[in-house]
BALOBA-1460 file (C-alpha; in Angstrom, 3 decimals):
// residues 330
<rec num="1" residu="m" x="-44.938" y="-62.540" z="34.174"/>
<rec num="2" residu="t" x="-46.640" y="-59.778" z="36.176"/>
<rec num="3" residu="r" x="-46.996" y="-56.215" z="34.910"/>
<rec num="4" residu="a" x="-44.680" y="-55.023" z="37.671"/>
<rec num="5" residu="t" x="-41.988" y="-57.460" z="36.508"/>
<rec num="6" residu="a" x="-42.441" y="-56.303" z="32.929"/>
<rec num="7" residu="r" x="-42.028" y="-52.656" z="33.983"/>
<rec num="8" residu="w" x="-38.817" y="-53.580" z="35.883"/>
<rec num="9" residu="m" x="-37.420" y="-55.332" z="32.804"/>
<rec num="10" residu="g" x="-38.248" y="-52.359" z="30.599"/>
<rec num="11" residu="a" x="-36.629" y="-49.876" z="33.002"/>
<rec num="12" residu="a" x="-33.541" y="-52.089" z="33.394"/>
<rec num="13" residu="a" x="-33.189" y="-52.432" z="29.626"/>
<rec num="14" residu="a" x="-33.445" y="-48.647" z="29.188"/>
<rec num="15" residu="v" x="-30.726" y="-48.086" z="31.812"/>
<rec num="16" residu="a" x="-28.451" y="-50.658" z="30.172"/>
<rec num="17" residu="v" x="-28.878" y="-49.195" z="26.671"/>
<rec num="18" residu="t" x="-28.315" y="-45.635" z="27.922"/>
<rec num="19" residu="a" x="-25.091" y="-46.656" z="29.674"/>
<rec num="20" residu="l" x="-23.764" y="-48.356" z="26.543"/>
<rec num="21" residu="v" x="-24.556" y="-45.356" z="24.322"/>
<rec num="22" residu="l" x="-22.869" y="-42.893" z="26.707"/>
<rec num="23" residu="h" x="-19.787" y="-45.082" z="26.879"/>
<rec num="24" residu="a" x="-19.565" y="-45.231" z="23.076"/>
<rec num="25" residu="l" x="-19.812" y="-41.470" z="22.502"/>
<rec num="26" residu="p" x="-16.118" y="-40.525" z="23.072"/>
<rec num="27" residu="a" x="-14.916" y="-43.209" z="20.653"/>
<rec num="28" residu="d" x="-17.402" y="-42.133" z="17.971"/>
<rec num="29" residu="a" x="-16.849" y="-38.358" z="18.372"/>
<rec num="30" residu="e" x="-15.604" y="-36.546" z="15.299"/>
<rec num="31" residu="a" x="-12.190" y="-34.879" z="15.226"/>
<rec num="32" residu="p" x="-12.222" y="-31.062" z="15.665"/>
<rec num="33" residu="q" x="-12.777" y="-29.184" z="12.416"/>
<rec num="34" residu="t" x="-10.244" y="-26.388" z="12.092"/>
<rec num="35" residu="i" x="-8.141" y="-24.282" z="9.789"/>
<rec num="36" residu="g" x="-4.374" y="-23.974" z="10.168"/>
<rec num="37" residu="l" x="-1.893" y="-21.188" z="9.473"/>
<rec num="38" residu="r" x="1.885" y="-21.314" z="9.774"/>
<rec num="39" residu="l" x="4.923" y="-19.311" z="8.719"/>
<rec num="40" residu="v" x="6.841" y="-21.044" z="5.932"/>
<rec num="41" residu="d" x="10.028" y="-18.961" z="5.890"/>
<rec num="42" residu="s" x="11.926" y="-16.559" z="8.149"/>
<rec num="43" residu="t" x="14.724" y="-14.067" z="7.637"/>
<rec num="44" residu="t" x="18.102" y="-15.740" z="7.127"/>
<rec num="45" residu="s" x="19.650" y="-13.705" z="9.950"/>
<rec num="46" residu="r" x="17.300" y="-15.356" z="12.483"/>
<rec num="47" residu="t" x="17.750" y="-19.051" z="11.773"/>
<rec num="48" residu="d" x="18.700" y="-19.649" z="15.441"/>
<rec num="49" residu="d" x="15.734" y="-17.703" z="16.829"/>
<rec num="50" residu="p" x="12.853" y="-20.093" z="17.676"/>
<rec num="51" residu="r" x="10.409" y="-17.188" z="17.852"/>
<rec num="52" residu="a" x="11.179" y="-16.198" z="14.253"/>
<rec num="53" residu="r" x="10.144" y="-19.686" z="13.104"/>
<rec num="54" residu="s" x="6.600" y="-19.097" z="14.359"/>
<rec num="55" residu="y" x="6.140" y="-15.325" z="14.041"/>
<rec num="56" residu="i" x="7.205" y="-12.573" z="11.648"/>
<rec num="57" residu="v" x="10.010" y="-10.949" z="13.679"/>
<rec num="58" residu="d" x="12.370" y="-8.460" z="12.042"/>
<rec num="59" residu="h" x="14.221" y="-5.144" z="12.274"/>
<rec num="60" residu="v" x="14.403" y="-2.968" z="9.146"/>
<rec num="61" residu="p" x="15.321" y="0.630" z="8.265"/>
<rec num="62" residu="p" x="12.688" y="2.919" z="6.734"/>
<rec num="63" residu="a" x="11.991" y="2.549" z="2.995"/>
<rec num="64" residu="t" x="12.349" y="-1.268" z="3.213"/>
<rec num="65" residu="t" x="10.005" y="-3.952" z="1.905"/>
<rec num="66" residu="i" x="9.976" y="-7.492" z="3.322"/>
<rec num="67" residu="r" x="7.993" y="-10.551" z="2.217"/>
<rec num="68" residu="r" x="7.094" y="-13.730" z="4.076"/>
<rec num="69" residu="q" x="5.234" y="-16.855" z="2.953"/>
<rec num="70" residu="v" x="2.457" y="-18.400" z="5.046"/>
<rec num="71" residu="e" x="0.737" y="-21.752" z="4.534"/>
<rec num="72" residu="v" x="-2.997" y="-22.230" z="5.055"/>
<rec num="73" residu="r" x="-4.576" y="-25.660" z="5.609"/>
<rec num="74" residu="n" x="-8.271" y="-26.567" z="5.490"/>
<rec num="75" residu="d" x="-9.084" y="-29.320" z="8.018"/>
<rec num="76" residu="t" x="-12.793" y="-28.527" z="8.322"/>
<rec num="77" residu="g" x="-13.939" y="-31.542" z="6.310"/>
<rec num="78" residu="q" x="-15.536" y="-29.496" z="3.482"/>
<rec num="79" residu="p" x="-14.487" y="-26.921" z="0.855"/>
<rec num="80" residu="r" x="-13.916" y="-23.492" z="2.357"/>
<rec num="81" residu="t" x="-13.215" y="-19.920" z="1.337"/>
<rec num="82" residu="i" x="-10.576" y="-18.681" z="3.771"/>
<rec num="83" residu="a" x="-10.061" y="-14.920" z="4.109"/>
<rec num="84" residu="l" x="-6.520" y="-13.608" z="4.738"/>
<rec num="85" residu="y" x="-5.787" y="-10.150" z="6.151"/>
<rec num="86" residu="a" x="-3.682" y="-8.165" z="8.625"/>
<rec num="87" residu="a" x="-5.222" y="-6.635" z="11.766"/>
<rec num="88" residu="a" x="-3.940" y="-4.475" z="14.597"/>
<rec num="89" residu="a" x="-2.345" y="-5.727" z="17.813"/>
<rec num="90" residu="d" x="-0.377" y="-4.297" z="20.705"/>
<rec num="91" residu="v" x="1.537" y="-5.440" z="23.788"/>
<rec num="92" residu="g" x="0.633" y="-4.483" z="27.344"/>
<rec num="93" residu="g" x="-0.177" y="-5.911" z="30.747"/>
<rec num="94" residu="g" x="1.951" y="-8.974" z="30.052"/>
<rec num="95" residu="e" x="-0.090" y="-9.940" z="26.962"/>
<rec num="96" residu="f" x="0.022" y="-9.794" z="23.181"/>
<rec num="97" residu="r" x="-3.403" y="-8.195" z="22.625"/>
<rec num="98" residu="f" x="-5.372" y="-8.627" z="19.398"/>
<rec num="99" residu="g" x="-7.587" y="-5.846" z="18.105"/>
<rec num="100" residu="d" x="-11.271" y="-6.400" z="17.373"/>
<rec num="101" residu="d" x="-12.141" y="-7.854" z="13.976"/>
<rec num="102" residu="r" x="-10.207" y="-5.928" z="11.274"/>
<rec num="103" residu="a" x="-8.902" y="-3.161" z="13.542"/>
<rec num="104" residu="a" x="-6.184" y="-1.089" z="11.852"/>
<rec num="105" residu="n" x="-2.967" y="0.576" z="12.992"/>
<rec num="106" residu="e" x="0.151" y="1.975" z="11.339"/>
<rec num="107" residu="l" x="1.663" y="-1.447" z="10.679"/>
<rec num="108" residu="t" x="-1.498" y="-2.842" z="9.064"/>
<rec num="109" residu="s" x="-1.489" y="0.132" z="6.661"/>
<rec num="110" residu="w" x="1.923" y="-1.078" z="5.467"/>
<rec num="111" residu="t" x="0.877" y="-4.748" z="5.233"/>
<rec num="112" residu="t" x="-0.915" y="-6.635" z="2.453"/>
<rec num="113" residu="v" x="-1.702" y="-10.332" z="2.044"/>
<rec num="114" residu="s" x="-1.881" y="-11.808" z="-1.461"/>
<rec num="115" residu="p" x="-4.161" y="-13.403" z="-2.400"/>
<rec num="116" residu="p" x="-6.709" y="-11.948" z="0.037"/>
<rec num="117" residu="s" x="-8.566" y="-15.282" z="0.126"/>
<rec num="118" residu="l" x="-8.038" y="-18.937" z="-0.761"/>
<rec num="119" residu="q" x="-10.619" y="-21.476" z="-1.937"/>
<rec num="120" residu="l" x="-9.438" y="-24.809" z="-0.486"/>
<rec num="121" residu="d" x="-10.941" y="-28.274" z="-0.689"/>
<rec num="122" residu="a" x="-11.147" y="-30.388" z="2.462"/>
<rec num="123" residu="g" x="-7.624" y="-31.341" z="3.559"/>
<rec num="124" residu="a" x="-5.999" y="-29.052" z="0.966"/>
<rec num="125" residu="k" x="-3.211" y="-26.521" z="1.572"/>
<rec num="126" residu="g" x="-2.355" y="-23.213" z="-0.084"/>
<rec num="127" residu="e" x="0.205" y="-20.429" z="0.292"/>
<rec num="128" residu="a" x="-0.026" y="-16.657" z="0.468"/>
<rec num="129" residu="t" x="2.530" y="-13.831" z="0.570"/>
<rec num="130" residu="v" x="2.640" y="-11.269" z="3.363"/>
<rec num="131" residu="t" x="4.244" y="-8.011" z="2.137"/>
<rec num="132" residu="i" x="5.261" y="-5.239" z="4.546"/>
<rec num="133" residu="a" x="6.343" y="-2.005" z="2.813"/>
<rec num="134" residu="v" x="7.805" y="0.395" z="5.399"/>
<rec num="135" residu="p" x="7.628" y="4.012" z="4.135"/>
<rec num="136" residu="a" x="10.663" y="6.288" z="4.019"/>
<rec num="137" residu="g" x="9.242" y="8.592" z="6.691"/>
<rec num="138" residu="a" x="8.536" y="5.869" z="9.276"/>
<rec num="139" residu="t" x="9.684" y="6.746" z="12.795"/>
<rec num="140" residu="s" x="11.817" y="4.413" z="14.910"/>
<rec num="141" residu="g" x="10.104" y="1.938" z="17.217"/>
<rec num="142" residu="e" x="8.529" y="-1.517" z="17.430"/>
<rec num="143" residu="r" x="5.072" y="-2.178" z="16.010"/>
<rec num="144" residu="y" x="2.686" y="-5.130" z="16.294"/>
<rec num="145" residu="a" x="0.016" y="-6.760" z="14.152"/>
<rec num="146" residu="v" x="-1.340" y="-10.204" z="13.262"/>
<rec num="147" residu="v" x="-2.046" y="-11.966" z="9.970"/>
<rec num="148" residu="w" x="-5.377" y="-13.775" z="10.243"/>
<rec num="149" residu="a" x="-6.800" y="-16.722" z="8.317"/>
<rec num="150" residu="q" x="-10.564" y="-16.714" z="8.840"/>
<rec num="151" residu="v" x="-13.704" y="-18.658" z="7.947"/>
<rec num="152" residu="a" x="-17.220" y="-17.502" z="8.825"/>
<rec num="153" residu="d" x="-20.422" y="-19.561" z="9.017"/>
<rec num="154" residu="a" x="-23.889" y="-18.020" z="9.187"/>
<rec num="155" residu="s" x="-26.509" y="-20.150" z="10.930"/>
<rec num="156" residu="s" x="-29.817" y="-20.131" z="9.024"/>
<rec num="157" residu="r" x="-31.734" y="-20.945" z="12.232"/>
<rec num="158" residu="s" x="-30.267" y="-18.478" z="14.713"/>
<rec num="159" residu="g" x="-28.886" y="-15.856" z="12.350"/>
<rec num="160" residu="i" x="-25.616" y="-15.870" z="14.338"/>
<rec num="161" residu="l" x="-22.344" y="-15.517" z="12.438"/>
<rec num="162" residu="a" x="-19.674" y="-17.870" z="13.835"/>
<rec num="163" residu="v" x="-16.091" y="-16.771" z="13.053"/>
<rec num="164" residu="n" x="-13.076" y="-19.082" z="13.318"/>
<rec num="165" residu="r" x="-9.641" y="-17.405" z="13.083"/>
<rec num="166" residu="v" x="-6.029" y="-18.454" z="13.443"/>
<rec num="167" residu="g" x="-3.140" y="-16.000" z="13.216"/>
<rec num="168" residu="v" x="0.591" y="-15.364" z="12.881"/>
<rec num="169" residu="r" x="1.930" y="-12.476" z="14.960"/>
<rec num="170" residu="i" x="4.099" y="-9.665" z="13.565"/>
<rec num="171" residu="y" x="6.813" y="-7.976" z="15.664"/>
<rec num="172" residu="l" x="8.415" y="-5.324" z="13.435"/>
<rec num="173" residu="s" x="11.144" y="-3.009" z="14.698"/>
<rec num="174" residu="v" x="11.898" y="0.026" z="12.506"/>
<rec num="175" residu="g" x="14.987" y="2.199" z="12.743"/>
<rec num="176" residu="p" x="18.428" y="2.867" z="11.309"/>
<rec num="177" residu="g" x="21.464" y="0.789" z="12.193"/>
<rec num="178" residu="d" x="21.541" y="-2.327" z="14.288"/>
<rec num="179" residu="e" x="18.502" y="-3.871" z="15.908"/>
<rec num="180" residu="p" x="17.724" y="-2.809" z="19.506"/>
<rec num="181" residu="a" x="19.011" y="-5.313" z="22.037"/>
<rec num="182" residu="t" x="16.746" y="-8.033" z="23.424"/>
<rec num="183" residu="d" x="17.347" y="-8.298" z="27.158"/>
<rec num="184" residu="f" x="15.570" y="-8.957" z="30.434"/>
<rec num="185" residu="a" x="16.355" y="-9.452" z="34.114"/>
<rec num="186" residu="i" x="14.935" y="-11.922" z="36.641"/>
<rec num="187" residu="t" x="14.659" y="-9.792" z="39.755"/>
<rec num="188" residu="s" x="13.236" y="-12.282" z="42.281"/>
<rec num="189" residu="l" x="12.191" y="-15.913" z="42.768"/>
<rec num="190" residu="q" x="9.489" y="-16.996" z="45.225"/>
<rec num="191" residu="a" x="7.655" y="-20.158" z="46.263"/>
<rec num="192" residu="g" x="3.862" y="-20.108" z="46.414"/>
<rec num="193" residu="g" x="0.854" y="-22.258" z="47.252"/>
<rec num="194" residu="a" x="1.644" y="-22.632" z="50.957"/>
<rec num="195" residu="g" x="-0.712" y="-25.040" z="52.689"/>
<rec num="196" residu="t" x="-2.862" y="-25.763" z="49.612"/>
<rec num="197" residu="g" x="-0.839" y="-28.530" z="47.979"/>
<rec num="198" residu="a" x="-0.713" y="-26.571" z="44.681"/>
<rec num="199" residu="r" x="2.882" y="-25.360" z="44.621"/>
<rec num="200" residu="t" x="4.329" y="-22.722" z="42.298"/>
<rec num="201" residu="v" x="7.575" y="-20.927" z="41.612"/>
<rec num="202" residu="t" x="7.095" y="-17.321" z="40.531"/>
<rec num="203" residu="a" x="9.815" y="-15.221" z="38.917"/>
<rec num="204" residu="s" x="9.549" y="-11.446" z="38.617"/>
<rec num="205" residu="v" x="10.835" y="-10.484" z="35.167"/>
<rec num="206" residu="r" x="11.595" y="-7.019" z="33.781"/>
<rec num="207" residu="n" x="12.130" y="-6.243" z="30.105"/>
<rec num="208" residu="t" x="15.320" y="-4.179" z="30.024"/>
<rec num="209" residu="g" x="15.826" y="-4.251" z="26.238"/>
<rec num="210" residu="g" x="14.341" y="-2.613" z="23.165"/>
<rec num="211" residu="r" x="12.152" y="-5.469" z="21.850"/>
<rec num="212" residu="a" x="9.017" y="-7.142" z="23.184"/>
<rec num="213" residu="l" x="9.610" y="-10.555" z="24.768"/>
<rec num="214" residu="d" x="7.789" y="-13.901" z="24.592"/>
<rec num="215" residu="l" x="9.045" y="-15.913" z="27.540"/>
<rec num="216" residu="s" x="9.326" y="-19.678" z="27.865"/>
<rec num="217" residu="g" x="11.426" y="-21.855" z="30.149"/>
<rec num="218" residu="y" x="11.461" y="-24.255" z="33.071"/>
<rec num="219" residu="v" x="12.393" y="-24.790" z="36.727"/>
<rec num="220" residu="l" x="14.766" y="-27.420" z="38.118"/>
<rec num="221" residu="l" x="14.756" y="-28.403" z="41.803"/>
<rec num="222" residu="s" x="17.742" y="-29.951" z="43.586"/>
<rec num="223" residu="h" x="19.141" y="-30.585" z="47.085"/>
<rec num="224" residu="g" x="15.657" y="-31.139" z="48.476"/>
<rec num="225" residu="p" x="14.628" y="-33.333" z="51.419"/>
<rec num="226" residu="a" x="16.902" y="-36.398" z="51.567"/>
<rec num="227" residu="g" x="18.962" y="-34.887" z="48.727"/>
<rec num="228" residu="r" x="16.194" y="-35.289" z="46.132"/>
<rec num="229" residu="t" x="15.977" y="-33.635" z="42.713"/>
<rec num="230" residu="a" x="12.841" y="-32.863" z="40.684"/>
<rec num="231" residu="g" x="11.896" y="-31.379" z="37.321"/>
<rec num="232" residu="p" x="12.213" y="-29.836" z="34.881"/>
<rec num="233" residu="f" x="8.788" y="-28.205" z="35.255"/>
<rec num="234" residu="p" x="7.786" y="-26.115" z="32.210"/>
<rec num="235" residu="a" x="6.788" y="-22.486" z="32.594"/>
<rec num="236" residu="q" x="3.243" y="-21.552" z="31.697"/>
<rec num="237" residu="l" x="2.709" y="-19.885" z="28.322"/>
<rec num="238" residu="g" x="3.584" y="-16.231" z="28.393"/>
<rec num="239" residu="p" x="3.922" y="-13.642" z="29.503"/>
<rec num="240" residu="t" x="4.579" y="-11.310" z="26.572"/>
<rec num="241" residu="l" x="6.491" y="-8.380" z="28.006"/>
<rec num="242" residu="g" x="6.408" y="-4.964" z="26.383"/>
<rec num="243" residu="i" x="9.436" y="-2.699" z="26.411"/>
<rec num="244" residu="g" x="10.103" y="-1.587" z="30.000"/>
<rec num="245" residu="e" x="7.346" y="-3.782" z="31.485"/>
<rec num="246" residu="a" x="7.684" y="-6.106" z="34.476"/>
<rec num="247" residu="e" x="5.419" y="-9.137" z="35.006"/>
<rec num="248" residu="p" x="5.494" y="-12.469" z="36.891"/>
<rec num="249" residu="a" x="6.310" y="-15.755" z="35.147"/>
<rec num="250" residu="r" x="4.753" y="-18.714" z="36.995"/>
<rec num="251" residu="v" x="5.773" y="-22.359" z="36.998"/>
<rec num="252" residu="s" x="3.511" y="-25.060" z="38.478"/>
<rec num="253" residu="i" x="5.327" y="-27.662" z="40.582"/>
<rec num="254" residu="d" x="4.073" y="-31.246" z="40.751"/>
<rec num="255" residu="s" x="1.996" y="-31.849" z="43.896"/>
<rec num="256" residu="h" x="4.012" y="-35.022" z="44.600"/>
<rec num="257" residu="v" x="7.128" y="-32.942" z="45.298"/>
<rec num="258" residu="p" x="7.512" y="-33.111" z="49.104"/>
<rec num="259" residu="g" x="7.438" y="-29.998" z="51.228"/>
<rec num="260" residu="g" x="10.694" y="-28.617" z="52.544"/>
<rec num="261" residu="s" x="13.666" y="-26.593" z="51.346"/>
<rec num="262" residu="w" x="14.944" y="-26.888" z="47.757"/>
<rec num="263" residu="d" x="17.504" y="-25.202" z="45.519"/>
<rec num="264" residu="a" x="15.448" y="-23.799" z="42.618"/>
<rec num="265" residu="e" x="16.934" y="-22.745" z="39.277"/>
<rec num="266" residu="i" x="14.722" y="-21.045" z="36.702"/>
<rec num="267" residu="v" x="15.783" y="-20.798" z="33.053"/>
<rec num="268" residu="l" x="13.841" y="-18.334" z="30.877"/>
<rec num="269" residu="r" x="14.259" y="-17.631" z="27.183"/>
<rec num="270" residu="s" x="13.030" y="-15.145" z="24.596"/>
<rec num="271" residu="g" x="14.393" y="-15.832" z="21.144"/>
<rec num="272" residu="v" x="18.123" y="-16.474" z="21.534"/>
<rec num="273" residu="t" x="18.378" y="-14.529" z="24.830"/>
<rec num="274" residu="v" x="18.554" y="-16.772" z="27.919"/>
<rec num="275" residu="r" x="18.640" y="-15.702" z="31.555"/>
<rec num="276" residu="t" x="18.783" y="-17.812" z="34.749"/>
<rec num="277" residu="a" x="18.268" y="-17.245" z="38.461"/>
<rec num="278" residu="t" x="18.638" y="-19.436" z="41.551"/>
<rec num="279" residu="a" x="17.262" y="-19.291" z="45.071"/>
<rec num="280" residu="r" x="16.750" y="-21.492" z="48.119"/>
<rec num="281" residu="l" x="12.973" y="-21.950" z="48.364"/>
<rec num="282" residu="t" x="10.783" y="-23.638" z="50.957"/>
<rec num="283" residu="f" x="7.534" y="-25.373" z="50.034"/>
<rec num="284" residu="a" x="5.143" y="-25.839" z="52.943"/>
<rec num="285" residu="s" x="3.545" y="-29.259" z="53.370"/>
<rec num="286" residu="p" x="-0.195" y="-29.368" z="52.554"/>
<rec num="287" residu="s" x="-2.428" y="-28.579" z="55.522"/>
<rec num="288" residu="p" x="-4.391" y="-31.526" z="57.009"/>
<rec num="289" residu="s" x="-7.671" y="-30.085" z="55.704"/>
<rec num="290" residu="a" x="-6.263" y="-29.807" z="52.144"/>
<rec num="291" residu="s" x="-4.991" y="-33.388" z="52.361"/>
<rec num="292" residu="r" x="-8.408" y="-34.611" z="53.560"/>
<rec num="293" residu="r" x="-10.167" y="-32.781" z="50.702"/>
<rec num="294" residu="a" x="-7.822" y="-34.326" z="48.146"/>
<rec num="295" residu="t" x="-8.292" y="-37.799" z="49.674"/>
<rec num="296" residu="t" x="-12.086" y="-37.386" z="49.679"/>
<rec num="297" residu="r" x="-12.116" y="-36.311" z="46.025"/>
<rec num="298" residu="n" x="-9.912" y="-39.235" z="45.011"/>
<rec num="299" residu="s" x="-11.960" y="-41.720" z="47.038"/>
<rec num="300" residu="s" x="-15.214" y="-40.370" z="45.595"/>
<rec num="301" residu="g" x="-13.910" y="-40.801" z="42.074"/>
<rec num="302" residu="r" x="-12.860" y="-44.399" z="42.666"/>
<rec num="303" residu="n" x="-16.067" y="-45.342" z="44.525"/>
<rec num="304" residu="g" x="-18.155" y="-43.740" z="41.785"/>
<rec num="305" residu="g" x="-16.505" y="-46.008" z="39.231"/>
<rec num="306" residu="v" x="-17.172" y="-49.063" z="41.425"/>
<rec num="307" residu="v" x="-20.834" y="-48.096" z="41.912"/>
<rec num="308" residu="v" x="-21.363" y="-47.678" z="38.149"/>
<rec num="309" residu="t" x="-19.768" y="-51.079" z="37.514"/>
<rec num="310" residu="l" x="-21.893" y="-52.788" z="40.182"/>
<rec num="311" residu="v" x="-25.079" y="-51.195" z="38.827"/>
<rec num="312" residu="a" x="-24.280" y="-52.398" z="35.305"/>
<rec num="313" residu="v" x="-23.572" y="-55.944" z="36.558"/>
<rec num="314" residu="g" x="-26.771" y="-55.901" z="38.642"/>
<rec num="315" residu="v" x="-28.868" y="-54.772" z="35.678"/>
<rec num="316" residu="l" x="-27.525" y="-57.525" z="33.431"/>
<rec num="317" residu="t" x="-28.026" y="-60.155" z="36.196"/>
<rec num="318" residu="l" x="-31.626" y="-59.020" z="36.672"/>
<rec num="319" residu="l" x="-32.335" y="-59.280" z="32.958"/>
<rec num="320" residu="v" x="-30.941" y="-62.822" z="32.755"/>
<rec num="321" residu="t" x="-32.826" y="-63.985" z="35.859"/>
<rec num="322" residu="l" x="-36.163" y="-62.594" z="34.685"/>
<rec num="323" residu="a" x="-35.713" y="-64.133" z="31.246"/>
<rec num="324" residu="r" x="-35.081" y="-67.562" z="32.785"/>
<rec num="325" residu="r" x="-38.160" y="-67.294" z="35.020"/>
<rec num="326" residu="r" x="-40.250" y="-66.324" z="32.025"/>
<rec num="327" residu="r" x="-39.131" y="-69.408" z="30.086"/>
<rec num="328" residu="r" x="-39.854" y="-71.669" z="33.106"/>
<rec num="329" residu="s" x="-43.337" y="-70.236" z="33.577"/>
<rec num="330" residu="r" x="-44.101" y="-70.900" z="29.914"/>
């Protein structure tokens, strides 16, 4: 065997081993290491409210104390000390906005978490009590905060502190009498993504009630080209609408839905309040250039897979052939 042949065999073997290792990485990758936090109980008057099963949502008069249980789970793969505390939040610009670190507001001054930390083994769970004591002189209005479960790791090499947090939101309305109404209006419905192939339905939503909203929902399409129907297509997460705010709620429509005119119905929900709107919308067909770009991307992906397969087969064939020649020469 010549030196050139030997170098070819060595290079081919290195390529083959590298390809096998890269292919094995996803299967051997470890599961994400996380902590979990969830609300265990909710107020009995909100058993039908899906939002109250995930967040602390309530309306109370001044001089009232409420308590909620939360469950913490350690899925990090090692024992952890998990800190528990309340921090400030607010609602604006269509978002539920979290304050920095342990930022405080009026609601956090009323809120305590007991115990303030939990020592949990890997895979273990523990519970804590969130107590909100509203003072007698509290003014009417809705306030926001978040209960955090947090672990922090300091890197000895870089000196950087990595913080991992997961939280449960608090929406607390304070005032005498009945709770302010939860209500909103869908003021318009529009089709988007003309000529790009990425179609959307966008609803303009205004909060007309006295509580912040977390919107979810879907769009159904009917009476399309050739009488077709399509959907439901789920709405994207959010937005969170503050009192009096108006923001768009967008729904992505599958690119396989043909262009043309459709009857669109959007169904949006916040808690137990549901609103719907309908409109006749027209989706433009993708432009020829957009179609060509999509076809090129798809073709490139498929050809890339074929090229990788052919290279792997060629490498293995070369190795076998060279080995046979070596045995014959001996």
